[in-house]
N, CA, C and O of each residue as an XYZ file, in Angstrom:
388
protein
N      31.075    102.061     95.902
C      30.591    101.993     94.538
C      30.374    103.385     93.975
O      29.970    104.306     94.685
N      30.647    103.520     92.698
C      30.356    104.779     92.038
C      28.980    104.698     91.408
O      28.397    103.619     91.296
N      28.474    105.832     91.004
C      27.170    105.846     90.342
C      27.173    104.996     89.085
O      26.152    104.399     88.742
N      28.300    104.930     88.392
C      28.364    104.164     87.151
C      28.215    102.671     87.389
O      27.665    101.968     86.541
N      28.694    102.168     88.531
C      28.622    100.727     88.770
C      27.397    100.312     89.579
O      27.143     99.120     89.751
N      26.650    101.269     90.067
C      25.462    100.944     90.861
C      24.366    100.357     89.982
O      24.253    100.692     88.803
N      23.565     99.483     90.568
C      22.425     98.916     89.834
C      21.474    100.036     89.444
O      21.178    100.917     90.251
N      20.998     99.999     88.211
C      20.062    101.024     87.728
C      18.613    100.604     87.916
O      17.705    101.435     87.879
N      18.402     99.300     88.118
C      17.043     98.799     88.339
C      17.122     97.465     89.065
O      18.038     96.675     88.836
N      16.153     97.220     89.941
C      16.043     95.914     90.596
C      14.603     95.714     91.039
O      13.859     96.678     91.219
N      14.215     94.449     91.214
C      12.874     94.165     91.719
C      12.790     92.770     92.321
O      13.662     91.926     92.120
N      11.732     92.562     93.050
C      11.373     91.281     93.650
C       9.911     91.068     93.261
O       9.058     91.891     93.595
N       9.614     89.978     92.562
C       8.271     89.784     92.019
C       7.572     88.577     92.633
O       8.207     87.696     93.213
N       6.271     88.559     92.492
C       5.496     87.396     92.918
C       5.705     86.264     91.915
O       6.055     86.502     90.759
N       5.488     85.042     92.367
C       5.694     83.874     91.505
C       4.772     83.873     90.291
O       5.152     83.370     89.234
N       3.566     84.427     90.420
C       2.640     84.412     89.287
C       2.930     85.519     88.276
O       2.248     85.615     87.255
N       3.934     86.358     88.546
C       4.336     87.387     87.597
C       3.399     88.561     87.481
O       3.435     89.282     86.484
N       2.558     88.771     88.480
C       1.591     89.868     88.396
C       1.855     90.997     89.384
O       1.252     92.064     89.272
N       2.747     90.781     90.348
C       2.951     91.773     91.399
C       4.427     92.063     91.612
O       5.241     91.148     91.731
N       4.766     93.353     91.658
C       6.097     93.784     92.059
C       6.040     93.980     93.567
O       5.322     94.856     94.050
N       6.780     93.184     94.307
C       6.743     93.262     95.766
C       7.637     94.367     96.298
O       7.342     94.953     97.339
N       8.739     94.663     95.591
C       9.645     95.731     95.962
C      10.482     96.034     94.732
O      10.799     95.121     93.969
N      10.853     97.306     94.516
C      11.615     97.605     93.312
C      12.275     98.967     93.378
O      11.971     99.786     94.245
N      13.176     99.188     92.452
C      13.783    100.483     92.183
C      14.013    100.550     90.673
O      14.628     99.650     90.100
N      13.529    101.599     90.033
C      13.747    101.779     88.605
C      12.916    100.878     87.710
O      13.183    100.792     86.511
N      11.919    100.208     88.260
C      11.042     99.325     87.485
C       9.667     99.984     87.373
O       9.066    100.350     88.383
N       9.174    100.132     86.141
C       7.878    100.782     85.945
C       6.716     99.806     85.956
O       5.620    100.144     86.402
N       6.955     98.580     85.460
C       5.868     97.601     85.418
C       6.433     96.206     85.199
O       7.604     96.024     84.866
N       5.562     95.234     85.396
C       5.895     93.821     85.253
C       4.838     93.173     84.384
O       3.649     93.446     84.550
N       5.253     92.316     83.456
C       4.308     91.595     82.609
C       4.478     90.101     82.819
O       5.597     89.588     82.808
N       3.365     89.406     83.010
C       3.368     87.943     83.044
C       3.296     87.503     81.588
O       2.210     87.398     81.018
N       4.458     87.244     80.987
C       4.542     86.946     79.562
C       4.112     85.531     79.247
O       3.753     85.233     78.108
N       4.141     84.655     80.235
C       3.754     83.261     80.068
C       4.184     82.493     81.298
O       4.867     83.049     82.159
N       3.807     81.240     81.404
C       4.215     80.432     82.549
C       5.736     80.419     82.633
O       6.413     80.044     81.675
N       6.270     80.827     83.776
C       7.708     80.841     83.999
C       8.456     81.962     83.310
O       9.686     81.975     83.332
N       7.744     82.916     82.692
C       8.382     84.014     81.972
C       7.792     85.340     82.443
O       6.575     85.527     82.434
N       8.665     86.256     82.853
C       8.237     87.588     83.262
C       9.049     88.619     82.494
O      10.241     88.423     82.259
N       8.405     89.726     82.099
C       9.103     90.838     81.458
C       9.128     92.005     82.433
O       8.094     92.422     82.954
N      10.326     92.525     82.670
C      10.568     93.601     83.628
C      10.821     94.886     82.839
O      11.795     94.970     82.090
N       9.962     95.876     82.999
C      10.043     97.138     82.269
C      10.629     98.211     83.172
O      10.209     98.363     84.319
N      11.607     98.962     82.650
C      12.301     99.960     83.464
C      11.654    101.331     83.364
O      10.983    101.648     82.382
N      11.866    102.133     84.390
C      11.351    103.497     84.432
C      12.120    104.398     83.474
O      11.518    105.196     82.756
N      13.458    104.276     83.458
C      14.319    105.072     82.592
C      15.073    104.144     81.649
O      15.733    103.206     82.095
N      14.979    104.402     80.347
C      15.634    103.547     79.366
C      17.146    103.509     79.550
O      17.757    104.472     80.014
N      17.732    102.382     79.179
C      19.179    102.249     79.128
C      19.671    102.838     77.804
O      18.891    102.996     76.865
N      20.965    103.161     77.733
C      21.516    103.777     76.517
C      21.577    102.796     75.353
O      21.558    103.212     74.195
N      21.649    101.496     75.648
C      21.618    100.471     74.604
C      21.123     99.169     75.232
O      20.855     99.121     76.432
N      21.004     98.124     74.433
C      20.471     96.852     74.921
C      21.556     95.945     75.499
O      21.282     94.786     75.811
N      22.777     96.449     75.644
C      23.881     95.657     76.186
C      23.955     95.770     77.703
O      25.026     96.006     78.263
N      22.831     95.604     78.356
C      22.763     95.665     79.811
C      23.113     94.305     80.403
O      23.288     93.325     79.678
N      23.212     94.260     81.715
C      23.571     93.014     82.389
C      22.529     92.689     83.451
O      22.740     92.981     84.628
N      21.405     92.088     83.053
C      20.424     91.667     84.047
C      20.806     90.302     84.626
O      21.190     89.391     83.893
N      20.699     90.177     85.918
C      20.926     88.894     86.598
C      19.776     88.673     87.563
O      19.067     89.615     87.917
N      19.588     87.425     87.992
C      18.475     87.159     88.892
C      18.659     85.850     89.626
O      19.513     85.029     89.289
N      17.833     85.682     90.635
C      17.711     84.412     91.334
C      16.229     84.101     91.447
O      15.388     84.991     91.317
N      15.913     82.842     91.690
C      14.525     82.430     91.828
C      14.336     81.717     93.157
O      15.299     81.319     93.812
N      13.080     81.565     93.538
C      12.749     80.999     94.852
C      12.548     79.490     94.820
O      11.979     78.935     95.760
N      13.000     78.807     93.763
C      12.855     77.358     93.724
C      14.096     76.730     93.106
O      14.992     77.451     92.667
N      14.169     75.426     93.064
C      15.310     74.706     92.536
C      14.929     74.144     91.166
O      14.171     73.178     91.073
N      15.459     74.754     90.108
C      15.135     74.319     88.751
C      16.416     74.082     87.959
O      17.510     74.416     88.413
N      16.268     73.504     86.776
C      17.419     73.171     85.940
C      17.961     74.346     85.142
O      19.177     74.480     85.006
N      17.096     75.198     84.612
C      17.538     76.253     83.708
C      16.863     77.581     84.043
O      15.649     77.654     84.232
N      17.680     78.621     84.109
C      17.180     79.981     84.338
C      18.014     80.903     83.463
O      19.238     80.774     83.422
N      17.369     81.838     82.758
C      18.129     82.756     81.926
C      17.336     84.018     81.652
O      16.122     84.071     81.848
N      18.066     85.052     81.184
C      17.441     86.286     80.739
C      17.411     86.281     79.221
O      18.229     85.627     78.575
N      16.459     87.019     78.657
C      16.331     87.097     77.202
C      15.619     88.384     76.829
O      15.199     89.153     77.693
N      15.492     88.604     75.533
C      14.734     89.741     74.997
C      15.207     91.077     75.573
O      14.386     91.921     75.931
N      16.517     91.272     75.665
C      17.047     92.524     76.193
C      16.803     93.666     75.219
O      17.144     93.573     74.040
N      16.212     94.745     75.719
C      16.023     95.973     74.944
C      16.499     97.124     75.828
O      16.965     96.901     76.945
N      16.383     98.332     75.336
C      16.755     99.481     76.156
C      15.748     99.735     77.274
O      16.039    100.478     78.211
N      14.566     99.125     77.184
C      13.516     99.407     78.169
C      13.026     98.191     78.952
O      12.159     98.334     79.814
N      13.562     96.996     78.675
C      13.073     95.820     79.393
C      13.984     94.618     79.182
O      14.889     94.632     78.349
N      13.712     93.579     79.967
C      14.338     92.273     79.784
C      13.363     91.232     80.308
O      12.480     91.546     81.105
N      13.524     89.997     79.860
C      12.668     88.904     80.314
C      13.495     87.932     81.137
O      14.688     87.753     80.889
N      12.859     87.306     82.116
C      13.464     86.235     82.890
C      12.673     84.965     82.615
O      11.449     84.992     82.488
N      13.395     83.852     82.527
C      12.763     82.568     82.193
C      13.206     81.506     83.186
O      14.359     81.490     83.618
N      12.295     80.628     83.540
C      12.514     79.581     84.525
C      11.975     78.268     83.946
O      10.768     78.121     83.754
N      12.878     77.312     83.668
C      12.506     76.063     82.997
C      12.996     74.874     83.814
O      14.157     74.852     84.225
N      12.155     73.906     84.054
C      12.502     72.762     84.910
C      13.204     71.640     84.170
O      13.619     70.665     84.797
N      13.347     71.742     82.886
C      13.902     70.652     82.084
C      12.830     69.969     81.269
O      13.121     69.320     80.263
N      11.572     70.114     81.707
C      10.463     69.544     80.948
C       9.344     70.558     80.706
O       8.505     70.354     79.828
N       9.325     71.648     81.478
C       8.284     72.660     81.322
C       8.714     73.956     81.995
O       9.529     73.956     82.917
N       8.148     75.060     81.515
C       8.350     76.333     82.202
C       7.570     76.294     83.509
O       6.503     75.685     83.582
N       8.104     76.946     84.544
C       7.460     76.956     85.858
C       7.514     78.367     86.436
O       8.560     79.016     86.405
N       6.385     78.840     86.964
C       6.349     80.142     87.618
C       7.244     80.130     88.844
O       7.365     79.112     89.525
N       7.874     81.274     89.125
C       8.740     81.404     90.289
C       8.829     82.861     90.683
O       8.614     83.752     89.862
N       9.143     83.096     91.926
C       9.399     84.448     92.416
C      10.794     84.843     91.932
O      11.779     84.187     92.269
N      10.876     85.922     91.138
C      12.155     86.381     90.610
C      12.683     87.543     91.438
O      11.920     88.399     91.885
N      13.979     87.563     91.633
C      14.682     88.696     92.249
C      15.718     89.131     91.229
O      16.709     88.430     91.023
N      15.510     90.278     90.581
C      16.370     90.701     89.485
C      17.108     91.993     89.816
O      16.674     92.788     90.650
N      18.224     92.173     89.143
C      18.996     93.410     89.222
C      19.612     93.628     87.845
O      19.987     92.664     87.178
N      19.721     94.895     87.408
C      20.267     95.175     86.092
C      21.271     96.324     86.161
O      21.010     97.366     86.764
N      22.409     96.111     85.537
C      23.464     97.113     85.463
C      23.614     97.557     84.010
O      23.470     96.751     83.090
N      23.900     98.823     83.813
C      24.120     99.376     82.485
C      24.038    100.883     82.555
O      23.676    101.437     83.593
N      24.370    101.560     81.458
C      24.311    103.020     81.411
C      22.918    103.466     81.004
O      22.329    102.924     80.069
N      22.399    104.452     81.708
C      21.097    105.006     81.346
C      21.235    105.936     80.154
O      22.293    106.524     79.927
N      20.153    106.063     79.394
C      20.157    106.930     78.216
C      20.268    108.384     78.618
O      20.287    109.263     77.756
């Protein structure tokens, strides 16, 4: 891999959205709501066209990223009837500013 294709940020969070268990390039984590976490990066991206992806520690119907900015993205976990907290494992690719 070249530096351009390497992940610029990644983390592993607690299910309640309050603790970063392991990370690189992540400055902080916000528990934005049940089943929603906002991941803030240490170094801004050059634009909001980043590619965050993630997996969760449970079996749910819908999972997606949203609210992409140059400095953060949100992860959402929805069971089909309600948002549910989950341990997120995220990685983000993009050019740094």
